[in-house]
N, CA, C and O atoms as a GROMACS GRO file, in nm:
protein
  592
    1UNK      N    1  -1.485   1.323  -2.644
    1UNK     CA    2  -1.556   1.251  -2.747
    1UNK      C    3  -1.621   1.128  -2.685
    1UNK      O    4  -1.556   1.055  -2.610
    2UNK      N    5  -1.746   1.104  -2.716
    2UNK     CA    6  -1.823   0.994  -2.659
    2UNK      C    7  -1.802   0.869  -2.743
    2UNK      O    8  -1.800   0.875  -2.866
    3UNK      N    9  -1.787   0.755  -2.676
    3UNK     CA   10  -1.772   0.627  -2.740
    3UNK      C   11  -1.907   0.586  -2.797
    3UNK      O   12  -2.009   0.598  -2.728
    4UNK      N   13  -1.912   0.537  -2.921
    4UNK     CA   14  -2.039   0.502  -2.985
    4UNK      C   15  -2.109   0.387  -2.916
    4UNK      O   16  -2.229   0.368  -2.938
    5UNK      N   17  -2.039   0.308  -2.834
    5UNK     CA   18  -2.103   0.196  -2.765
    5UNK      C   19  -2.164   0.238  -2.631
    5UNK      O   20  -2.216   0.153  -2.559
    6UNK      N   21  -2.158   0.367  -2.597
    6UNK     CA   22  -2.210   0.414  -2.469
    6UNK      C   23  -2.362   0.397  -2.465
    6UNK      O   24  -2.431   0.430  -2.562
    7UNK      N   25  -2.414   0.346  -2.354
    7UNK     CA   26  -2.558   0.323  -2.343
    7UNK      C   27  -2.629   0.453  -2.314
    7UNK      O   28  -2.567   0.554  -2.279
    8UNK      N   29  -2.763   0.450  -2.327
    8UNK     CA   30  -2.844   0.568  -2.302
    8UNK      C   31  -2.831   0.619  -2.160
    8UNK      O   32  -2.819   0.739  -2.140
    9UNK      N   33  -2.832   0.528  -2.059
    9UNK     CA   34  -2.822   0.572  -1.920
    9UNK      C   35  -2.684   0.630  -1.891
    9UNK      O   36  -2.672   0.726  -1.815
   10UNK      N   37  -2.580   0.572  -1.951
   10UNK     CA   38  -2.446   0.626  -1.932
   10UNK      C   39  -2.435   0.763  -1.998
   10UNK      O   40  -2.368   0.852  -1.945
   11UNK      N   41  -2.500   0.780  -2.113
   11UNK     CA   42  -2.499   0.909  -2.182
   11UNK      C   43  -2.571   1.013  -2.097
   11UNK      O   44  -2.524   1.127  -2.087
   12UNK      N   45  -2.684   0.975  -2.035
   12UNK     CA   46  -2.758   1.068  -1.949
   12UNK      C   47  -2.674   1.107  -1.828
   12UNK      O   48  -2.673   1.223  -1.788
   13UNK      N   49  -2.603   1.009  -1.770
   13UNK     CA   50  -2.517   1.039  -1.656
   13UNK      C   51  -2.405   1.132  -1.697
   13UNK      O   52  -2.367   1.222  -1.622
   14UNK      N   53  -2.351   1.111  -1.818
   14UNK     CA   54  -2.246   1.200  -1.868
   14UNK      C   55  -2.295   1.342  -1.884
   14UNK      O   56  -2.224   1.436  -1.853
   15UNK      N   57  -2.420   1.358  -1.934
   15UNK     CA   58  -2.479   1.491  -1.950
   15UNK      C   59  -2.503   1.556  -1.815
   15UNK      O   60  -2.480   1.676  -1.800
   16UNK      N   61  -2.549   1.479  -1.717
   16UNK     CA   62  -2.573   1.533  -1.583
   16UNK      C   63  -2.442   1.580  -1.521
   16UNK      O   64  -2.436   1.686  -1.459
   17UNK      N   65  -2.336   1.501  -1.537
   17UNK     CA   66  -2.205   1.540  -1.485
   17UNK      C   67  -2.153   1.665  -1.552
   17UNK      O   68  -2.095   1.752  -1.487
   18UNK      N   69  -2.174   1.675  -1.683
   18UNK     CA   70  -2.132   1.794  -1.757
   18UNK      C   71  -2.208   1.916  -1.708
   18UNK      O   72  -2.151   2.024  -1.694
   19UNK      N   73  -2.340   1.900  -1.683
   19UNK     CA   74  -2.421   2.011  -1.632
   19UNK      C   75  -2.371   2.056  -1.495
   19UNK      O   76  -2.364   2.175  -1.468
   20UNK      N   77  -2.338   1.961  -1.411
   20UNK     CA   78  -2.287   1.996  -1.277
   20UNK      C   79  -2.155   2.070  -1.288
   20UNK      O   80  -2.132   2.165  -1.213
   21UNK      N   81  -2.069   2.029  -1.380
   21UNK     CA   82  -1.941   2.098  -1.397
   21UNK      C   83  -1.961   2.239  -1.449
   21UNK      O   84  -1.888   2.330  -1.411
   22UNK      N   85  -2.060   2.257  -1.537
   22UNK     CA   86  -2.086   2.391  -1.592
   22UNK      C   87  -2.132   2.485  -1.482
   22UNK      O   88  -2.093   2.602  -1.483
   23UNK      N   89  -2.212   2.439  -1.389
   23UNK     CA   90  -2.263   2.524  -1.281
   23UNK      C   91  -2.153   2.560  -1.181
   23UNK      O   92  -2.141   2.676  -1.142
   24UNK      N   93  -2.074   2.461  -1.138
   24UNK     CA   94  -1.979   2.486  -1.031
   24UNK      C   95  -1.835   2.499  -1.079
   24UNK      O   96  -1.749   2.546  -1.005
   25UNK      N   97  -1.808   2.457  -1.203
   25UNK     CA   98  -1.672   2.462  -1.253
   25UNK      C   99  -1.591   2.338  -1.217
   25UNK      O  100  -1.474   2.327  -1.255
   26UNK      N  101  -1.651   2.245  -1.144
   26UNK     CA  102  -1.582   2.120  -1.110
   26UNK      C  103  -1.683   2.007  -1.103
   26UNK      O  104  -1.803   2.031  -1.087
   27UNK      N  105  -1.635   1.882  -1.114
   27UNK     CA  106  -1.726   1.769  -1.111
   27UNK      C  107  -1.796   1.758  -0.976
   27UNK      O  108  -1.744   1.802  -0.874
   28UNK      N  109  -1.915   1.700  -0.978
   28UNK     CA  110  -1.987   1.676  -0.853
   28UNK      C  111  -1.914   1.571  -0.772
   28UNK      O  112  -1.849   1.482  -0.826
   29UNK      N  113  -1.925   1.584  -0.640
   29UNK     CA  114  -1.862   1.484  -0.555
   29UNK      C  115  -1.952   1.362  -0.545
   29UNK      O  116  -2.074   1.372  -0.559
   30UNK      N  117  -1.892   1.250  -0.520
   30UNK     CA  118  -1.966   1.125  -0.504
   30UNK      C  119  -1.941   1.077  -0.362
   30UNK      O  120  -1.829   1.041  -0.328
   31UNK      N  121  -2.045   1.075  -0.278
   31UNK     CA  122  -2.032   1.025  -0.142
   31UNK      C  123  -1.985   1.132  -0.045
   31UNK      O  124  -1.968   1.249  -0.081
   32UNK      N  125  -1.966   1.088   0.077
   32UNK     CA  126  -1.927   1.179   0.186
   32UNK      C  127  -1.781   1.220   0.171
   32UNK      O  128  -1.698   1.146   0.118
   33UNK      N  129  -1.750   1.338   0.219
   33UNK     CA  130  -1.612   1.388   0.220
   33UNK      C  131  -1.538   1.330   0.339
   33UNK      O  132  -1.595   1.310   0.446
   34UNK      N  133  -1.412   1.304   0.319
   34UNK     CA  134  -1.326   1.253   0.426
   34UNK      C  135  -1.203   1.342   0.433
   34UNK      O  136  -1.166   1.408   0.336
   35UNK      N  137  -1.140   1.343   0.550
   35UNK     CA  138  -1.016   1.418   0.562
   35UNK      C  139  -0.912   1.354   0.470
   35UNK      O  140  -0.901   1.231   0.464
   36UNK      N  141  -0.836   1.437   0.399
   36UNK     CA  142  -0.735   1.382   0.308
   36UNK      C  143  -0.629   1.303   0.385
   36UNK      O  144  -0.589   1.341   0.495
   37UNK      N  145  -0.585   1.196   0.326
   37UNK     CA  146  -0.478   1.113   0.380
   37UNK      C  147  -0.361   1.120   0.282
   37UNK      O  148  -0.379   1.098   0.162
   38UNK      N  149  -0.243   1.149   0.331
   38UNK     CA  150  -0.125   1.156   0.247
   38UNK      C  151  -0.040   1.033   0.276
   38UNK      O  152  -0.005   1.006   0.391
   39UNK      N  153  -0.007   0.957   0.171
   39UNK     CA  154   0.074   0.837   0.187
   39UNK      C  155   0.178   0.830   0.077
   39UNK      O  156   0.146   0.846  -0.041
   40UNK      N  157   0.301   0.806   0.115
   40UNK     CA  158   0.404   0.776   0.017
   40UNK      C  159   0.405   0.624   0.000
   40UNK      O  160   0.402   0.550   0.098
   41UNK      N  161   0.409   0.578  -0.122
   41UNK     CA  162   0.404   0.436  -0.152
   41UNK      C  163   0.531   0.396  -0.227
   41UNK      O  164   0.526   0.364  -0.346
   42UNK      N  165   0.643   0.397  -0.158
   42UNK     CA  166   0.772   0.363  -0.217
   42UNK      C  167   0.777   0.217  -0.257
   42UNK      O  168   0.743   0.128  -0.179
   43UNK      N  169   0.818   0.194  -0.380
   43UNK     CA  170   0.839   0.058  -0.430
   43UNK      C  171   0.975   0.053  -0.499
   43UNK      O  172   1.013   0.144  -0.572
   44UNK      N  173   1.046  -0.054  -0.475
   44UNK     CA  174   1.171  -0.079  -0.546
   44UNK      C  175   1.147  -0.202  -0.631
   44UNK      O  176   1.119  -0.310  -0.579
   45UNK      N  177   1.158  -0.185  -0.762
   45UNK     CA  178   1.132  -0.296  -0.852
   45UNK      C  179   1.262  -0.356  -0.903
   45UNK      O  180   1.365  -0.288  -0.912
   46UNK      N  181   1.255  -0.482  -0.934
   46UNK     CA  182   1.367  -0.554  -0.996
   46UNK      C  183   1.305  -0.632  -1.112
   46UNK      O  184   1.245  -0.738  -1.093
   47UNK      N  185   1.321  -0.577  -1.230
   47UNK     CA  186   1.254  -0.637  -1.344
   47UNK      C  187   1.105  -0.613  -1.333
   47UNK      O  188   1.060  -0.500  -1.315
   48UNK      N  189   1.028  -0.720  -1.344
   48UNK     CA  190   0.883  -0.711  -1.340
   48UNK      C  191   0.823  -0.723  -1.200
   48UNK      O  192   0.704  -0.700  -1.182
   49UNK      N  193   0.904  -0.758  -1.100
   49UNK     CA  194   0.846  -0.777  -0.968
   49UNK      C  195   0.889  -0.666  -0.872
   49UNK      O  196   0.991  -0.601  -0.891
   50UNK      N  197   0.808  -0.649  -0.769
   50UNK     CA  198   0.838  -0.549  -0.666
   50UNK      C  199   0.924  -0.616  -0.560
   50UNK      O  200   0.879  -0.706  -0.490
   51UNK      N  201   1.050  -0.572  -0.550
   51UNK     CA  202   1.143  -0.630  -0.454
   51UNK      C  203   1.108  -0.585  -0.312
   51UNK      O  204   1.106  -0.666  -0.219
   52UNK      N  205   1.079  -0.456  -0.297
   52UNK     CA  206   1.044  -0.398  -0.168
   52UNK      C  207   0.930  -0.301  -0.191
   52UNK      O  208   0.934  -0.219  -0.283
   53UNK      N  209   0.827  -0.312  -0.108
   53UNK     CA  210   0.714  -0.220  -0.119
   53UNK      C  211   0.634  -0.219   0.010
   53UNK      O  212   0.668  -0.289   0.106
   54UNK      N  213   0.529  -0.139   0.013
   54UNK     CA  214   0.454  -0.121   0.138
   54UNK      C  215   0.389  -0.249   0.191
   54UNK      O  216   0.382  -0.267   0.313
   55UNK      N  217   0.343  -0.337   0.104
   55UNK     CA  218   0.282  -0.462   0.151
   55UNK      C  219   0.384  -0.554   0.216
   55UNK      O  220   0.354  -0.617   0.317
   56UNK      N  221   0.501  -0.561   0.160
   56UNK     CA  222   0.605  -0.647   0.216
   56UNK      C  223   0.657  -0.591   0.348
   56UNK      O  224   0.688  -0.667   0.440
   57UNK      N  225   0.666  -0.460   0.358
   57UNK     CA  226   0.709  -0.399   0.484
   57UNK      C  227   0.603  -0.421   0.591
   57UNK      O  228   0.636  -0.452   0.706
   58UNK      N  229   0.476  -0.406   0.556
   58UNK     CA  230   0.367  -0.432   0.652
   58UNK      C  231   0.371  -0.578   0.698
   58UNK      O  232   0.347  -0.606   0.815
   59UNK      N  233   0.400  -0.670   0.606
   59UNK     CA  234   0.410  -0.810   0.642
   59UNK      C  235   0.525  -0.833   0.740
   59UNK      O  236   0.509  -0.906   0.838
   60UNK      N  237   0.640  -0.772   0.716
   60UNK     CA  238   0.753  -0.785   0.809
   60UNK      C  239   0.716  -0.732   0.947
   60UNK      O  240   0.748  -0.793   1.048
   61UNK      N  241   0.648  -0.618   0.951
   61UNK     CA  242   0.607  -0.561   1.079
   61UNK      C  243   0.508  -0.653   1.151
   61UNK      O  244   0.515  -0.667   1.273
   62UNK      N  245   0.418  -0.716   1.077
   62UNK     CA  246   0.322  -0.808   1.137
   62UNK      C  247   0.392  -0.935   1.187
   62UNK      O  248   0.354  -0.989   1.291
   63UNK      N  249   0.492  -0.983   1.115
   63UNK     CA  250   0.570  -1.099   1.161
   63UNK      C  251   0.643  -1.063   1.289
   63UNK      O  252   0.647  -1.142   1.383
   64UNK      N  253   0.702  -0.944   1.294
   64UNK     CA  254   0.771  -0.898   1.414
   64UNK      C  255   0.674  -0.896   1.534
   64UNK      O  256   0.710  -0.936   1.644
   65UNK      N  257   0.552  -0.847   1.510
   65UNK     CA  258   0.454  -0.833   1.618
   65UNK      C  259   0.397  -0.967   1.663
   65UNK      O  260   0.367  -0.985   1.782
   66UNK      N  261   0.381  -1.062   1.571
   66UNK     CA  262   0.313  -1.188   1.604
   66UNK      C  263   0.406  -1.306   1.622
   66UNK      O  264   0.371  -1.403   1.690
   67UNK      N  265   0.526  -1.301   1.562
   67UNK     CA  266   0.618  -1.414   1.570
   67UNK      C  267   0.579  -1.532   1.483
   67UNK      O  268   0.631  -1.642   1.499
   68UNK      N  269   0.486  -1.508   1.389
   68UNK     CA  270   0.436  -1.617   1.307
   68UNK      C  271   0.388  -1.565   1.172
   68UNK      O  272   0.321  -1.462   1.166
   69UNK      N  273   0.422  -1.636   1.066
   69UNK     CA  274   0.374  -1.596   0.934
   69UNK      C  275   0.223  -1.615   0.925
   69UNK      O  276   0.153  -1.532   0.866
   70UNK      N  277   0.171  -1.723   0.983
   70UNK     CA  278   0.027  -1.748   0.982
   70UNK      C  279  -0.048  -1.636   1.054
   70UNK      O  280  -0.146  -1.582   1.001
   71UNK      N  281  -0.004  -1.601   1.174
   71UNK     CA  282  -0.069  -1.495   1.251
   71UNK      C  283  -0.054  -1.360   1.183
   71UNK      O  284  -0.146  -1.278   1.185
   72UNK      N  285   0.063  -1.336   1.123
   72UNK     CA  286   0.085  -1.210   1.051
   72UNK      C  287  -0.012  -1.198   0.934
   72UNK      O  288  -0.072  -1.092   0.913
   73UNK      N  289  -0.029  -1.306   0.858
   73UNK     CA  290  -0.121  -1.306   0.745
   73UNK      C  291  -0.263  -1.277   0.793
   73UNK      O  292  -0.334  -1.195   0.734
   74UNK      N  293  -0.306  -1.344   0.900
   74UNK     CA  294  -0.440  -1.321   0.955
   74UNK      C  295  -0.458  -1.176   0.999
   74UNK      O  296  -0.562  -1.116   0.975
   75UNK      N  297  -0.356  -1.119   1.064
   75UNK     CA  298  -0.368  -0.981   1.112
   75UNK      C  299  -0.379  -0.881   0.999
   75UNK      O  300  -0.434  -0.772   1.017
   76UNK      N  301  -0.328  -0.917   0.882
   76UNK     CA  302  -0.337  -0.831   0.763
   76UNK      C  303  -0.453  -0.870   0.673
   76UNK      O  304  -0.468  -0.815   0.564
   77UNK      N  305  -0.536  -0.965   0.718
   77UNK     CA  306  -0.648  -1.015   0.638
   77UNK      C  307  -0.602  -1.063   0.501
   77UNK      O  308  -0.660  -1.030   0.398
   78UNK      N  309  -0.496  -1.143   0.504
   78UNK     CA  310  -0.430  -1.194   0.384
   78UNK      C  311  -0.425  -1.346   0.396
   78UNK      O  312  -0.412  -1.399   0.507
   79UNK      N  313  -0.434  -1.415   0.286
   79UNK     CA  314  -0.422  -1.561   0.293
   79UNK      C  315  -0.278  -1.598   0.328
   79UNK      O  316  -0.184  -1.523   0.301
   80UNK      N  317  -0.263  -1.716   0.389
   80UNK     CA  318  -0.129  -1.764   0.421
   80UNK      C  319  -0.047  -1.776   0.294
   80UNK      O  320   0.071  -1.741   0.292
   81UNK      N  321  -0.109  -1.826   0.188
   81UNK     CA  322  -0.037  -1.844   0.060
   81UNK      C  323   0.016  -1.711   0.008
   81UNK      O  324   0.131  -1.702  -0.034
   82UNK      N  325  -0.069  -1.609   0.011
   82UNK     CA  326  -0.027  -1.476  -0.037
   82UNK      C  327   0.090  -1.425   0.047
   82UNK      O  328   0.188  -1.374  -0.007
   83UNK      N  329   0.080  -1.438   0.179
   83UNK     CA  330   0.188  -1.393   0.268
   83UNK      C  331   0.316  -1.470   0.239
   83UNK      O  332   0.425  -1.412   0.232
   84UNK      N  333   0.303  -1.602   0.222
   84UNK     CA  334   0.421  -1.685   0.195
   84UNK      C  335   0.486  -1.643   0.064
   84UNK      O  336   0.609  -1.634   0.055
   85UNK      N  337   0.404  -1.618  -0.040
   85UNK     CA  338   0.458  -1.575  -0.170
   85UNK      C  339   0.529  -1.441  -0.160
   85UNK      O  340   0.637  -1.422  -0.217
   86UNK      N  341   0.469  -1.345  -0.088
   86UNK     CA  342   0.533  -1.214  -0.070
   86UNK      C  343   0.667  -1.229   0.002
   86UNK      O  344   0.767  -1.170  -0.039
   87UNK      N  345   0.667  -1.308   0.108
   87UNK     CA  346   0.791  -1.326   0.185
   87UNK      C  347   0.896  -1.399   0.103
   87UNK      O  348   1.014  -1.365   0.109
   88UNK      N  349   0.855  -1.499   0.028
   88UNK     CA  350   0.949  -1.573  -0.057
   88UNK      C  351   1.011  -1.480  -0.162
   88UNK      O  352   1.132  -1.486  -0.187
   89UNK      N  353   0.928  -1.394  -0.223
   89UNK     CA  354   0.977  -1.299  -0.323
   89UNK      C  355   1.072  -1.198  -0.259
   89UNK      O  356   1.177  -1.165  -0.316
   90UNK      N  357   1.036  -1.149  -0.140
   90UNK     CA  358   1.123  -1.054  -0.070
   90UNK      C  359   1.256  -1.118  -0.034
   90UNK      O  360   1.361  -1.063  -0.065
   91UNK      N  361   1.251  -1.233   0.031
   91UNK     CA  362   1.376  -1.300   0.069
   91UNK      C  363   1.462  -1.332  -0.053
   91UNK      O  364   1.584  -1.321  -0.046
   92UNK      N  365   1.400  -1.369  -0.164
   92UNK     CA  366   1.474  -1.397  -0.287
   92UNK      C  367   1.535  -1.274  -0.350
   92UNK      O  368   1.630  -1.284  -0.428
   93UNK      N  369   1.482  -1.157  -0.317
   93UNK     CA  370   1.533  -1.031  -0.372
   93UNK      C  371   1.651  -0.975  -0.293
   93UNK      O  372   1.725  -0.890  -0.342
   94UNK      N  373   1.667  -1.024  -0.171
   94UNK     CA  374   1.770  -0.970  -0.083
   94UNK      C  375   1.895  -1.057  -0.083
   94UNK      O  376   1.888  -1.177  -0.111
   95UNK      N  377   2.010  -0.995  -0.052
   95UNK     CA  378   2.135  -1.070  -0.040
   95UNK      C  379   2.130  -1.162   0.081
   95UNK      O  380   2.188  -1.271   0.080
   96UNK      N  381   2.061  -1.118   0.187
   96UNK     CA  382   2.044  -1.195   0.310
   96UNK      C  383   1.894  -1.194   0.341
   96UNK      O  384   1.833  -1.088   0.336
   97UNK      N  385   1.833  -1.308   0.373
   97UNK     CA  386   1.688  -1.310   0.400
   97UNK      C  387   1.646  -1.216   0.512
   97UNK      O  388   1.723  -1.188   0.604
   98UNK      N  389   1.523  -1.166   0.502
   98UNK     CA  390   1.467  -1.076   0.602
   98UNK      C  391   1.402  -1.151   0.717
   98UNK      O  392   1.385  -1.095   0.826
   99UNK      N  393   1.364  -1.276   0.694
   99UNK     CA  394   1.293  -1.356   0.794
   99UNK      C  395   1.351  -1.496   0.799
   99UNK      O  396   1.384  -1.555   0.696
  100UNK      N  397   1.362  -1.547   0.920
  100UNK     CA  398   1.397  -1.687   0.940
  100UNK      C  399   1.276  -1.754   1.002
  100UNK      O  400   1.215  -1.700   1.094
  101UNK      N  401   1.241  -1.871   0.952
  101UNK     CA  402   1.125  -1.944   1.004
  101UNK      C  403   1.168  -2.081   1.051
  101UNK      O  404   1.252  -2.146   0.989
  102UNK      N  405   1.108  -2.124   1.162
  102UNK     CA  406   1.130  -2.259   1.213
  102UNK      C  407   1.009  -2.342   1.177
  102UNK      O  408   0.896  -2.292   1.178
  103UNK      N  409   1.030  -2.468   1.145
  103UNK     CA  410   0.919  -2.559   1.113
  103UNK      C  411   0.833  -2.578   1.236
  103UNK      O  412   0.880  -2.566   1.349
  104UNK      N  413   0.706  -2.609   1.212
  104UNK     CA  414   0.614  -2.638   1.322
  104UNK      C  415   0.657  -2.764   1.395
  104UNK      O  416   0.751  -2.831   1.354
  105UNK      N  417   0.590  -2.795   1.501
  105UNK     CA  418   0.622  -2.914   1.580
  105UNK      C  419   0.576  -2.892   1.721
  105UNK      O  420   0.475  -2.825   1.744
  106UNK      N  421   0.648  -2.949   1.816
  106UNK     CA  422   0.610  -2.939   1.958
  106UNK      C  423   0.601  -2.794   2.003
  106UNK      O  424   0.513  -2.758   2.082
  107UNK      N  425   0.692  -2.712   1.954
  107UNK     CA  426   0.693  -2.571   1.994
  107UNK      C  427   0.615  -2.482   1.897
  107UNK      O  428   0.606  -2.361   1.918
  108UNK      N  429   0.559  -2.541   1.792
  108UNK     CA  430   0.474  -2.466   1.700
  108UNK      C  431   0.546  -2.385   1.594
  108UNK      O  432   0.482  -2.313   1.518
  109UNK      N  433   0.678  -2.394   1.587
  109UNK     CA  434   0.751  -2.317   1.486
  109UNK      C  435   0.749  -2.170   1.516
  109UNK      O  436   0.735  -2.130   1.631
  110UNK      N  437   0.761  -2.088   1.414
  110UNK     CA  438   0.759  -1.944   1.431
  110UNK      C  439   0.848  -1.876   1.329
  110UNK      O  440   0.923  -1.941   1.256
  111UNK      N  441   0.838  -1.745   1.327
  111UNK     CA  442   0.917  -1.665   1.234
  111UNK      C  443   0.971  -1.545   1.308
  111UNK      O  444   0.906  -1.490   1.397
  112UNK      N  445   1.091  -1.506   1.271
  112UNK     CA  446   1.156  -1.391   1.334
  112UNK      C  447   1.229  -1.310   1.228
  112UNK      O  448   1.285  -1.367   1.133
  113UNK      N  449   1.229  -1.177   1.243
  113UNK     CA  450   1.305  -1.094   1.150
  113UNK      C  451   1.453  -1.111   1.178
  113UNK      O  452   1.496  -1.118   1.294
  114UNK      N  453   1.530  -1.119   1.073
  114UNK     CA  454   1.676  -1.121   1.085
  114UNK      C  455   1.722  -0.976   1.104
  114UNK      O  456   1.642  -0.884   1.089
  115UNK      N  457   1.848  -0.954   1.137
  115UNK     CA  458   1.898  -0.816   1.142
  115UNK      C  459   1.874  -0.742   1.010
  115UNK      O  460   1.847  -0.621   1.011
  116UNK      N  461   1.884  -0.812   0.898
  116UNK     CA  462   1.856  -0.750   0.768
  116UNK      C  463   1.710  -0.708   0.760
  116UNK      O  464   1.680  -0.599   0.711
  117UNK      N  465   1.619  -0.792   0.806
  117UNK     CA  466   1.477  -0.759   0.807
  117UNK      C  467   1.447  -0.638   0.893
  117UNK      O  468   1.372  -0.549   0.853
  118UNK      N  469   1.507  -0.634   1.012
  118UNK     CA  470   1.490  -0.518   1.102
  118UNK      C  471   1.542  -0.390   1.035
  118UNK      O  472   1.477  -0.286   1.040
  119UNK      N  473   1.659  -0.399   0.974
  119UNK     CA  474   1.718  -0.283   0.906
  119UNK      C  475   1.633  -0.240   0.787
  119UNK      O  476   1.620  -0.120   0.762
  120UNK      N  477   1.577  -0.334   0.715
  120UNK     CA  478   1.492  -0.304   0.600
  120UNK      C  479   1.369  -0.224   0.643
  120UNK      O  480   1.337  -0.122   0.583
  121UNK      N  481   1.301  -0.270   0.748
  121UNK     CA  482   1.182  -0.200   0.798
  121UNK      C  483   1.221  -0.061   0.848
  121UNK      O  484   1.155   0.038   0.814
  122UNK      N  485   1.326  -0.052   0.927
  122UNK     CA  486   1.370   0.077   0.982
  122UNK      C  487   1.406   0.176   0.871
  122UNK      O  488   1.366   0.292   0.876
  123UNK      N  489   1.479   0.130   0.771
  123UNK     CA  490   1.521   0.218   0.661
  123UNK      C  491   1.401   0.262   0.577
  123UNK      O  492   1.391   0.380   0.541
  124UNK      N  493   1.312   0.170   0.547
  124UNK     CA  494   1.193   0.202   0.467
  124UNK      C  495   1.108   0.308   0.538
  124UNK      O  496   1.068   0.407   0.478
  125UNK      N  497   1.082   0.286   0.667
  125UNK     CA  498   1.000   0.382   0.742
  125UNK      C  499   1.070   0.517   0.757
  125UNK      O  500   1.004   0.621   0.758
  126UNK      N  501   1.202   0.517   0.769
  126UNK     CA  502   1.277   0.644   0.777
  126UNK      C  503   1.266   0.720   0.645
  126UNK      O  504   1.252   0.843   0.646
  127UNK      N  505   1.272   0.650   0.534
  127UNK     CA  506   1.256   0.715   0.402
  127UNK      C  507   1.118   0.779   0.393
  127UNK      O  508   1.104   0.892   0.346
  128UNK      N  509   1.014   0.707   0.438
  128UNK     CA  510   0.879   0.764   0.437
  128UNK      C  511   0.870   0.891   0.521
  128UNK      O  512   0.815   0.991   0.477
  129UNK      N  513   0.925   0.886   0.643
  129UNK     CA  514   0.921   1.004   0.731
  129UNK      C  515   0.997   1.121   0.670
  129UNK      O  516   0.950   1.234   0.674
  130UNK      N  517   1.114   1.093   0.615
  130UNK     CA  518   1.196   1.199   0.554
  130UNK      C  519   1.123   1.262   0.436
  130UNK      O  520   1.121   1.384   0.422
  131UNK      N  521   1.063   1.180   0.352
  131UNK     CA  522   0.988   1.231   0.236
  131UNK      C  523   0.870   1.316   0.282
  131UNK      O  524   0.846   1.423   0.226
  132UNK      N  525   0.798   1.269   0.382
  132UNK     CA  526   0.683   1.344   0.434
  132UNK      C  527   0.728   1.477   0.494
  132UNK      O  528   0.670   1.581   0.465
  133UNK      N  529   0.831   1.473   0.578
  133UNK     CA  530   0.881   1.596   0.642
  133UNK      C  531   0.934   1.695   0.540
  133UNK      O  532   0.908   1.814   0.549
  134UNK      N  533   1.009   1.645   0.442
  134UNK     CA  534   1.070   1.733   0.342
  134UNK      C  535   0.966   1.794   0.249
  134UNK      O  536   0.988   1.901   0.193
  135UNK      N  537   0.854   1.726   0.232
  135UNK     CA  538   0.751   1.772   0.139
  135UNK      C  539   0.632   1.838   0.209
  135UNK      O  540   0.532   1.868   0.143
  136UNK      N  541   0.641   1.861   0.337
  136UNK     CA  542   0.525   1.908   0.415
  136UNK      C  543   0.461   2.033   0.356
  136UNK      O  544   0.338   2.039   0.345
  137UNK      N  545   0.540   2.131   0.317
  137UNK     CA  546   0.484   2.254   0.263
  137UNK      C  547   0.408   2.230   0.132
  137UNK      O  548   0.298   2.281   0.112
  138UNK      N  549   0.468   2.151   0.043
  138UNK     CA  550   0.402   2.120  -0.084
  138UNK      C  551   0.279   2.033  -0.062
  138UNK      O  552   0.179   2.048  -0.133
  139UNK      N  553   0.285   1.943   0.034
  139UNK     CA  554   0.168   1.860   0.065
  139UNK      C  555   0.053   1.948   0.112
  139UNK      O  556  -0.061   1.929   0.070
  140UNK      N  557   0.081   2.045   0.200
  140UNK     CA  558  -0.024   2.137   0.245
  140UNK      C  559  -0.084   2.212   0.127
  140UNK      O  560  -0.205   2.233   0.122
  141UNK      N  561  -0.002   2.253   0.032
  141UNK     CA  562  -0.052   2.323  -0.088
  141UNK      C  563  -0.145   2.234  -0.169
  141UNK      O  564  -0.252   2.277  -0.212
  142UNK      N  565  -0.103   2.109  -0.190
  142UNK     CA  566  -0.188   2.016  -0.266
  142UNK      C  567  -0.320   1.990  -0.194
  142UNK      O  568  -0.426   1.990  -0.257
  143UNK      N  569  -0.315   1.967  -0.065
  143UNK     CA  570  -0.436   1.940   0.011
  143UNK      C  571  -0.530   2.059   0.007
  143UNK      O  572  -0.651   2.043   0.003
  144UNK      N  573  -0.474   2.180   0.010
  144UNK     CA  574  -0.555   2.301   0.005
  144UNK      C  575  -0.630   2.314  -0.129
  144UNK      O  576  -0.732   2.382  -0.136
  145UNK      N  577  -0.579   2.250  -0.233
  145UNK     CA  578  -0.643   2.255  -0.365
  145UNK      C  579  -0.762   2.161  -0.376
  145UNK      O  580  -0.840   2.172  -0.471
  146UNK      N  581  -0.778   2.069  -0.282
  146UNK     CA  582  -0.886   1.972  -0.289
  146UNK      C  583  -1.020   2.038  -0.263
  146UNK      O  584  -1.030   2.133  -0.186
  147UNK      N  585  -1.122   1.987  -0.327
  147UNK     CA  586  -1.260   2.034  -0.304
  147UNK      C  587  -1.299   1.998  -0.162
  147UNK      O  588  -1.265   1.890  -0.113
  148UNK      N  589  -1.369   2.086  -0.099
  148UNK     CA  590  -1.413   2.060   0.041
  148UNK      C  591  -1.561   2.048   0.047
  148UNK      O  592  -1.617   2.027   0.155
   0.00000   0.00000   0.00000
């Protein structure tokens, strides 16, 4: 059913899309085709916030690689404030913090994953691998259903 506020150009586009579906049985593609990417996006929520998720794990990995929250944020093209908020939320969700940070100064400060942080990253990535491996046959079936 069409919304009465739909404009004339949107209505024409809707008719063109319907015509394309009638000819081929499926909607027309928009843009170039790309190889399908399969990603599991595990999130553990606590109330309204995400306690553990892919962005926080990526941030931990970037901190491990750079030794700095500032450098980690830059490597992820994220503001320092956003990175700090994610890390603060993550550390507040855990029984033991995932990262320890030293204040700046003569040595410039820095951040390091705690054993809990290392275990969190390792466990999260293992869950992703296990899910991918266990679902490989079904994933191939789903990908085979995609328009080429």
